[in-house]
N, C-alpha and C positions, 0 to 999 in steps of 0.2 A: 516641501515647497520647491517648485522647479526653478532652475536658474533663469534669471532675467538677463538676456544677452546684451542689454543696454549697459549693464554694470559688469565690469571685469573684476572689480574688487569691492567688497563691503568692508569698510573700516569701522571698527567698533571702539568707541571712546567712553569708558565709564567715568562719571564725574561726581565728586563729592568734596565740596568746600576747597576748591583750588583756584580761587579767583586770581591769585597772584601769578599763576603760571598758565592759566587756561587759554588766554589769547595767543600766546606763543605756540602752544600745542595745536590749536585749531587752524591757525594761519599756516603752519607747516603742512597740514593735511589738505587744506582748501587750495593751496597753490601748487599742488603736485603736477608734474609734467604729464602724468597719466591722468587724463580727464574723465574717463569712463568709470568713475567711482561713486559709490554712495557712502555718505558719512553718517553713521548712526551714533548719535550722542545720547547717552543714558544718564539723565540727571537723577542721581540716587538719593533724593531727599536733601539736597544741599540747603544750608541755612544762610550762606553768605551771598555774594553777588554773582555766583556762577551761572544761575539760570538767565539772568539779564544779559550776560556775556554771550551765552549760547544763542539767545533770541536775536541779538544784534548780528551775529554771524548768519543766522537763518535768513535775515532780510537781504543779505548780500549774495548768498550762495543757495541756489535752489536744490542742490543735491544733499543738503543736510536734513536728516530726519531726527526729530526729538522724541525721546521717551521720557516722560515724567513719572517717577515711581517713588513709593515710600522707601526710606533707607533700608537696604537689606544687605549691604556689603558689596565688595568688589566682585565676587563670584556671581552673586545674584544679578548685578548690573550687566556683566558680560553675557550671562545666559539670556537675559532679556534682549540684548542686542542680537545675539545669534538667531533667536526666534524670528526677528524681523528681517534679517539679512536675506537678500535674493541674488547677490553677486556670485560670480564664478569662483572667487577665492575669498577667504577671510583674512583679516589682518587686525591685530589689536594694538592700540596705543593707549598707554596710561596718560591721564590728563595733565600730569606734571612733566611729562616727557615731550620730545618733539623728534621729527625725522627730517632727513635731507629732502630737498624738493624733488629729487629724481628717485627716491627710494622705491616707490611702488612700481614705477616703470622698469627699473632695473630688475626687480624681483619677478615681475610679471613676464617680462621678455625672457628671462632665464628659465622660468617655469615652462614656457612654450618651447624654447629651444631644446631643453633637456628631457621634456616629458616627465619631469619629477613632480609628484603631488605636493611636495613640501620643499620650500626654499628658506634657507636660514642665512641671515646676514650678521655681521659683527655689531658689537655694541661699544659706544663711547660713553664712559662715565663722565658726567658733566657737573662741575661745581660752579664754574663761571667761564667767561671767554678766556680768562687767563689761567684757568686750572681745569685740565681735562686729562683723562687717562683711558687708554684702550683696555676694555674689559676682556681679558683672556684672548687667546688666539685659537680658534676652533681646531684648525688643522695646520700643520707646520708651514708648508710652502705654497703649494698650488691649490686652486679651487678644484673641486671634483664632486662626483656623485658618490655618496656614502650609502652602503647597505645598512640594514638594521643592526647587524653585529658590530660594525664600526661605530655607528651612532651610540649604541649602548656603551661601548668602550670609552668613547669621548665623554659621555655623560658621567660614567662611574669614576673616571680618572680625574674629573674636575676640569678638563680642558674645554668643556662646553657647559655653559650655565643652563639652569632650568627655566629661564624666563620664557613666557609665551609670546612676548611682544615683539620679538625680532624674527618672526616667522610668517610666511605666507602659506596658507593652508588651502588645499582643494576643498571647497565647501561640501561637495557631494559626499566625499569620504567621511568628513566630520559628521554630517547628518546621518548617513547610512549606518555608522557605528555608534550613534547615540552618545557622542561625547558631551560632557557637561562639566562645569566647574563645581566643586563641592561648595555649597553655600554655608555660610556661618563659620568658615574655617580660615585660618591663616596658613601661609606657605602652601597654598593650593596648587601653585605652579609645579611643585616637585613631582607629585604623582602624575599630574597631567603631562609633564614632559616625557615621562616614560610610557604613558598610555599612547601618546602621539607616535612614538617610535614603534610601538607594538602594532598600531593600526596602519600607519603610513608606509612603513617598511623601508623607505629610502628617501634621501633628501639631497639637494644640491646646496653646498655651503659656499657662500660668497664672503671671502675674507676682507670685507670692507665695512667699516663701522657706520652703516647707514642709519642706525637707530641711536638716538641720544637719550641716555638714561640719567635723569637729573638726580643728583645726590643732595638730599635735604634732610635735616634732623627730624622733621615732622612726619616722615613716611610711616606707613602702617606698622612695619616691624622694627622701627627704630628703638622703641622701649620694650624690654622683655616683660612678659607676664606668664602666669601659670598656663593660661590657655594657649598662648603663642608657642611656648616650649612644647607642650603636649601635642599641639597640632603639628609642629615640625617633626616630632618623633613619629606620630601616626602616619604622616605622609611619606616619611623616609621608609617606614616599614612597608607601606603599600608599594613604593617604588622597588624595593628589594624583592617583594613577592612577584611583581611583574617580570622582572629580569629572570628570576629563577624558574618561573613557570613557562617562559617562552622557549621556542625551539632552538634558538641560537646559543651555542655553548659559550659561556663566559668564564674566564679563568677565575678561580677562587681569590687570586691575588688582587684582581680589580674589585671584586666585591668587598674584600677586606679593606682596601684603600677607601672605598666609598663609605663603608661603615665607620672607620676611624675618623674620617673627615666630619661625618655627621655627628659622631659621638663627641668629638672635641667641640664642635659648634654648640651642641646642646648644653654641655657643661659650662661652656663660656657664657652662654645666656643665663644659666642657673647661677653662676658666680655673680653676674651683674645684678641678678634678682635678689641676692643676699642669702641664697641657700633655701632648700626645701627638702626635707627628708623623704617624703612620699614621692615627690617629683624625681628625685635622684634614683629611687628604687624603680620608678616607672621607666626612666631612660635606660637603665641597665637591663631591665627585663625585655625591652623591645628592640634595642640595638645591641645585639650580642656579637662579640668578636670571636672568631674561631681560632685565631692565633694568640699565642701567649705574649706577654710583655716583651720578653727578650727577642722573640722573632720579629715583633713590630719595630723595635729599636734598631735591629740589624737590617731591616728591609730598605732597599734603595729606591723603592717606589713611593715611600712615604717621605714627604719633605721634612727637612730639619725643623722648619717652623712648626709643622703639625706635631712632630715628636716633642718639641719643647712645650707646646700648649697641652698636649696629652699629659705630660709629666706634671705641669702646673695645675691644670683645671680638673682633670679626671682623677688623678691620684691624690691630690690635696684638697679636692672639693669637700670631703667630709669635715675638714677643719672649719667650714663656714655653716655647717648644719645647725 
């Protein structure tokens, strides 16, 4: 589908039963200082008052496009929005989150200034007006253009999150490379984050938290399950395969750091689940460390917090089988 020059950005908002937060989300998008945007809201079979809220916004804003579909999950909703999008760039906003009013303008202007096909901004974790926290700092001091090698390193080291919602994507590159979100899967952002690096090759990072990520107990991955843990493992394995198959050399140290972080998180979820022998075996078979225990404990690239969690969750997890 050709770019419609009337729209600089297509904003895709998947919606499922978020009536409590949806108005704040849509208001933050509709009132952007960048006006040449289309807002594609995908109602993914909501059973609460979400659809009525969307329709009320449609009456006020002519650039809102509504897709009503049977519930198919977050990835399915995002994919449906991408198919309708005609803007020059893509931007995703989860329906319980919100963005600064100048987010899209700042990111779009930077895309044009730098000729980068991918722009990444910082994230603010948001509990309430009185409780907020900066989510990681992508790169130490100054904003800059990062090549694929550096982006992989930031991703593997944990200095950059795998979220898809804090990025402005050149839509033509997305479509040309047939990118799509895995439907019916949790933690789909993990492998997508690495596929985006593989395809886009460079990005400009804005160290400003323009995206507000709402922290709430009812989010999709808040409660662990067998499927959620296995999906996390599967997507981690896919991410590792992308890095190892790409042309950019990545040190084994960084891969090991990514693996141990992922392994600890998997076992932490397994512990919360109460244990599962088959799932424990699945984790160990698919996230394999190349380093031995002593080497990991001596490594200065693995944080003390992760070392402690590795000791508690990974080594003692058999106690809860």
